[in-house]
C-alpha positions as CSV (number, residue, x, y, z in Angstrom):
1,M,0.0,0.1,0.0
2,P,1.6,3.5,-1.1
3,A,2.0,6.1,1.7
4,G,1.3,9.6,1.5
5,T,4.0,12.1,1.3
6,A,5.0,15.3,2.9
7,E,3.2,16.9,-0.3
8,H,0.2,14.8,0.1
9,A,-0.7,16.4,3.7
10,R,0.6,19.7,2.5
11,K,-2.4,19.7,0.2
12,A,-4.7,18.1,2.7
13,F,-4.4,20.9,5.0
14,E,-4.7,23.8,2.0
15,I,-8.0,21.9,1.0
16,A,-9.0,21.8,4.6
17,A,-8.4,25.6,5.3
18,A,-10.3,26.6,1.9
19,Y,-13.0,24.5,3.2
20,Q,-16.5,26.3,3.2
21,P,-19.6,24.2,3.9
22,K,-22.6,24.4,1.2
23,L,-25.2,23.3,3.9
24,T,-26.1,25.2,7.1
25,R,-25.7,23.7,10.5
26,Y,-29.5,23.3,10.7
27,E,-29.2,21.6,7.7
28,R,-26.7,19.3,8.5
29,Q,-28.0,18.3,11.4
30,Q,-31.6,17.3,9.6
31,I,-29.8,15.0,7.6
32,L,-28.3,13.5,10.6
33,F,-31.8,13.1,12.0
34,S,-33.2,11.6,8.8
35,A,-30.2,8.9,8.6
36,A,-31.1,8.3,12.5
37,E,-34.6,7.7,11.8
38,L,-34.4,5.4,8.6
39,I,-31.8,3.1,10.9
40,R,-34.6,3.5,13.6
41,E,-37.4,2.4,10.9
42,R,-34.9,-0.4,9.3
43,R,-33.5,-1.8,12.9
44,E,-34.5,-5.2,12.1
45,D,-33.0,-5.4,8.7
46,I,-29.8,-3.8,9.6
47,A,-29.5,-6.3,12.6
48,H,-30.3,-9.3,10.7
49,W,-27.6,-8.1,8.1
50,L,-25.0,-7.6,11.0
51,T,-26.0,-11.0,12.2
52,L,-25.0,-12.5,9.0
53,E,-21.8,-10.4,8.6
54,L,-20.5,-10.6,11.8
55,G,-21.9,-13.8,13.1
56,I,-23.4,-12.3,16.6
57,C,-26.3,-13.3,18.1
58,K,-29.1,-10.9,17.1
59,Q,-29.7,-9.7,20.3
60,H,-26.4,-8.2,20.1
61,S,-27.0,-7.0,16.7
62,L,-30.2,-5.2,17.4
63,Y,-28.5,-3.6,20.2
64,E,-25.7,-2.2,17.5
65,A,-28.3,-1.2,15.3
66,G,-29.7,0.6,18.4
67,R,-26.5,2.4,19.2
68,S,-26.0,3.6,15.4
69,Y,-29.5,5.4,16.0
70,D,-27.7,7.0,19.1
71,V,-24.4,8.1,17.5
72,F,-26.5,10.0,14.7
73,T,-29.0,11.5,16.8
74,L,-26.2,12.8,19.1
75,A,-24.1,13.6,15.9
76,G,-27.2,15.8,14.9
77,Q,-27.4,17.8,18.0
78,L,-24.0,18.4,18.4
79,A,-23.6,19.8,14.6
80,I,-26.2,22.6,15.2
81,Q,-23.6,24.0,18.4
82,D,-22.2,27.1,17.6
83,D,-18.7,27.2,16.6
84,G,-17.9,30.7,17.9
85,Q,-17.1,29.6,21.4
86,I,-14.8,31.8,23.3
87,F,-12.2,30.3,25.6
88,P,-9.9,32.4,27.9
89,M,-6.4,31.4,28.1
90,R,-3.0,33.3,29.6
91,P,0.0,32.7,27.2
92,D,2.2,32.2,31.0
93,P,0.5,31.9,33.6
94,T,3.8,33.3,35.8
95,R,3.8,36.5,33.9
96,Q,1.3,39.2,34.7
97,E,0.3,39.3,30.8
98,P,-3.1,40.0,29.9
99,E,-5.3,37.2,29.2
100,N,-6.0,36.6,25.6
101,F,-9.1,35.0,24.5
102,Y,-9.6,32.5,21.8
103,K,-12.7,32.1,19.2
104,K,-13.2,28.8,17.7
105,R,-14.1,29.8,13.8
106,A,-17.3,28.7,12.7
107,G,-17.5,27.1,9.4
108,E,-14.1,26.2,8.5
109,G,-14.2,22.5,8.5
110,H,-11.5,22.4,11.2
111,F,-10.7,24.0,14.2
112,R,-8.5,26.8,14.3
113,H,-8.4,29.5,17.1
114,H,-7.9,33.2,17.1
115,A,-6.4,34.9,19.8
116,F,-8.2,38.6,20.8
117,Q,-7.9,40.9,23.5
118,P,-11.6,42.0,24.6
119,P,-12.0,45.8,24.5
120,A,-11.3,47.2,28.0
């Protein structure tokens, strides 16, 4: 299997940094909730195929199908959260520098924190 190079990693970071989501948080949430509902509606079929594929008992496959529903539901709940959270941080706790605040920017497809000082 071929291994990635430093150039591949650099390109991947470039793509991630330039990413602009086309869907709103609400739209992403609704897609995840719809997937969760489909899993719930088809729980028996999913469990049947899990039993055949994994060789686990029906009770365990039903449990796994239920867990999948839970995962998609939780992902939908988290998708709506605002990325604009602000975190206080003192660069060096031993010095008396002013405290910086970091804001997680929304919709960039990755986590990037931007330092700022609030107005006095």
